[in-house]
N, C-alpha and C positions, 0 to 999 in steps of 0.2 A: 757507287752502285754500277754493276756490269750491265744488267738487262732490266728493263721494265716491260712486262707483258700487259698490253692494254686490252680490255674487254669492254666494247661499247654495247650498251643494252638499253632496251625500251620495253617496259611492261612484260619482261620474260623472267621474273624473279624465280619461277619454277626451274628454269634451266641452270641457274647459277651454282647450286650445290654440286651437280655433276660436273660442270665445267671447271670449277675451282678445285673440286675434289681430285680430278685427274691431274691438274696442275700440281697439286700437293704431292702426287705420287711420282714426280719426276726423279729419274735415276741419273747418277753420274754428274751431279751438279753441286757436290759438297764444297768445291772450291769457288763456287760462284756467289756473288752478292746479287740477289735478284728479287724482284717484287712483282705482284700482280696489282694492277690498277684498274678498278671497275669504274667506268664513266657512265653515269646514270643520265640518259638523255631525256630528262623531264618525265620520268615514269610516274604513273598514278597508282601503281601497285606497291607491294611490300619490298621493293628492291633495296632501299636504304637499310631496312631492318635485317633483311637476309644477309646483306653484305657485312653488316656489323656482327652478326652471329657467326658467320664463317670466319671472319677475321679473328674472332675470339677462340674458335675451336680448331681451326686447321693449322698445321705446323709450318706455315709460310707467311711471309709478310704480305698483307692485303691492305690496300688503301681504297678509299672511295672519293670520287669527284662528281660534281653535278654540273651538267651543261643544260641550261634552260632553253637554248635555241634548238628547235626541232630540226633534226637532219643528221644522217650518219657522218657526213664529213665535218659538221660542227662538232660532233662528239669526238671524232678522230683528232681534230685539231686541239680540242680541250685535253685529250689524253697526251698528245705530243708535248703540249705546254706544261702539263702537270708531271710528266715523267722526269726521272732523275738519272736514268741509266745512260751509259755510254751508247748502248744500243737500245732501241725501242721498237715495238712492233705490235701486231694485232692479230687476235683470233676473234671469232664471233662467239656469242653466247650459246650457240648450239653446236659448238665444236668440242670434241673430246680429243685430247692430246695423247699420243703414245708415250711410254715411259722414257724413251731416249730422245724425245723431240727437242727439248730445250738445249741439251748438251750438244746435239748435232748442229742446231742453228748457231749457237755461240761459236762453235769450232769453225763453221763455214764463214761467219762473219769475220773472225779474228784472222784465220790462216790465209784468207783471200784478200785481206784489207778491202772488204766489200763495202759498197754503198748500200746494197740491199741484198737480201736472201729470201727465197721462198722454198717451200717444200711441197710434199704431196698432200693433196686433199682427196681422201677416199669417201665414198658414201657409206653410211652405216650398213654393214652387211645384213642386218635384220630387216631393212626396209624392202618391201616388195614393190617393185616399180610397175606401173601399167605397161602393157605390151607396146603401146604406141610411142613410149619413150625409148627411142633407139640409142645405142651407145654414143653416136656422134652428138647426142643432145645432152649428155651427162654434164658437160661444162656449164650448161645453164642452171644446174643444181649445185654448182660450186666445185665440181669434180676437176681435179688437175693432176696429171701424172705424166711426166716426160721420160719415164724409164728408170733404169737402175743406176745409171752413171751420172755424176755431178757434171755441170758444164756452165759456162758463162752465157747468159741470155742477153739479147740485144735490147730489151726494154721496150721494143716496138711490136714485133710479132710474137715474142715470147716474154712473158713477165709474170711475177707472182700474182696469184689471186688474193683478194682482200681477207679471206679467212685464214691465211697463213703467210704473212709477209712481215719482214723485219728490216730495219734501216739503221745505218750509222747516223749519229746526231748531226754530223756535218752536212747531211742532205738538206736539212732545214735552212742552213746558211746559204746553200747553193740555190734552192729553188722555192723556198718558203713552205707553206703548209698546203693542205688539200683545198681544192676549190669548193666552197660551201654551196655553190649554185647547183652542183652536181650530186647525184647519189640518192639513195633511199631516204624517205622521210616516214616517220611514224612506224607502224607495224608492218608496212610493205604489203598489205593485203588489198588496198584499193588502188585504182588506176593512178590517182594523183600522188601516191606514195611509193610506187614500185618502180625504182630506177636502179638498174644493176651497173656494174663495171665502173664505179666512181674512181677506182684506183687506176684504171686505164690512163686517164688524163695525167695522173701523177707520174706514172712511169714514162709516159711519152715526153713530159716536160724534163724529167731527169735525163732521158736519152738525148734529147735536143740540146741539153746543156753541154754535152760533150764528154767523153771519157768516162761514162758511167760504168761502174762495176757491179753488175747485177748477176747473181748466181742462183742456180738450182741445186738444192741439197736433198737428195732422195731419201736420206735417212730420217729427215724431219717430217714424220707422218702424222696427220690428224684425221679425224673422222667427223663428217658432217651429219648431224641428225636432222634430216630433211623433214620439214613440217608438212602436215597433210594438205594444206592449201597449195603447196608448191607442186603437188602431183596432179594438178588439174590442167586441162588444156587452156582454160581461162588464164591461168598464171603464165603459161608460156606465150600465149598470144599478147598478154599485156606487157611482159618485159621486152618483147620485140617491138611492139608499137611504140612504147615509151622510149626505147633506145634511140629509134629514129627521130622521134619528136624532139627529144632533149638535145641530140647532136645537131639537128638543123637549127633549133631555136638559138643556140649559142654559137653557131658557125659565123665567123667574122668575114668570110670570103664574100666577094662581090661577083655577081653574075650578069653577063650582058644581056641575055635573053631570058625573060621570065614571064609568067602569067600569074597575076595576083600574088607575086612574091615567090612562086614556085619555079625553079629553073626548069626550062623547057625540056631538057634532056631526060628528066625523070619520068615524063609521061610515057614515052615508048618503053622505058624500062619497066614500068609498072604493068603496062599491057602485056609484054612478053612473059613476065613472071606470073601474072594472073592466068594467061593461057596455059602455061606449064602446070600450074596448080590444078586446073580443071581437067587437063589431060591425065594427070596422075590420079586424080580423084576417080575418074571414070575407069581407068585401066588397072589401078592398083588398090583402090579403096581409100576411105577417108583416114584410116590410121597411117598408112604409108605416105599419104599425101600431106600429112599434117605439117611435116617440117617445111614444105614449100609454102603452105598457108602462113606459117610464121614469117617467112621472107616477104610475102606479099603485105602482111601487116606492118613490117619494118618500112616498106616503101610508103604505105599510106601514112604512117606516123611522120616519116621524113617530110613528105609533101605538106602535111598540115603544120608541121613545125616551121617550115619555111614561110608558109602563109601567115602564121602567127607572127613570125619575126617581121615580116613586111608590114603588118598592121601596126606593130609597135614602133617601127621606124617612121611610119607616116604620122603617128601621134607626136613623135619627138621632132618631126621635121627633118629626118635624116634621109638622104637620097637612097632609093632602093638599089641602084646599080650605077656602076661607072666603068666605062671601057668594055673590053671583050671578056667573054666568059673565061674563067680560070679553072 
């Protein structure tokens, strides 16, 4: 098998006919041996039955796998373990692939001897975005576009997003699987579920391993069908708060000066950013100031994450700090 395309899904059976239907319309892949693998992350809807029906009616190989442990990275790991392709990768269940997507990905993986490849993620052109969502915020909806030319990414400042990322199987041998402590859980609509960017950790680990060959392929285009709940200010506030909280909670660094587990240098940073938000709110209005409000929320989440980490260390009897701040 050349490629396994993995779709991790939870209670979105209604998305699968379109997602898999677009996969079945791929062009330029007659010489490829490939499959679609749907990983059901403990859904309670008709996901299993829908996949069985699509496997019977669509002209591509479709397999079903079940992952009972809730969490996107648990599902991603199940998909990697169940895949049989030389290359494996991921799209979301609300992604629609363009006709030449798979051929472009496979060519980029093979011709570059790549460890990983990612392509463009555009938003569904039929979606009408609220005016307060500025272009620089599109990335929080999964948008990614680095232009018309392919290039090698560093895996740190630039790396593929989770809705359109593929790997050579050797990557698992080098750095293992995704960290299941990170990432979205459930439907991603509640604060305790909505964690973005779980692939960031994976690409940073790959880059840290040394010699990583990560490439951007602009011809591999997909379209993200943004959900209505993702077009609310609550959603944007939550993903920023949670990103800070999760990063701090799992941060293994030690800090020499802290208050209740929170590094002291974060307090003036929070104050400066809160002041900037209020100035923008007064001078530019709430919509223009909203991006800065998200930054303030990230600082609040970070500080509460460190405080939570400190309490957990106290319960385990682990020292809160040692030595100077790093």
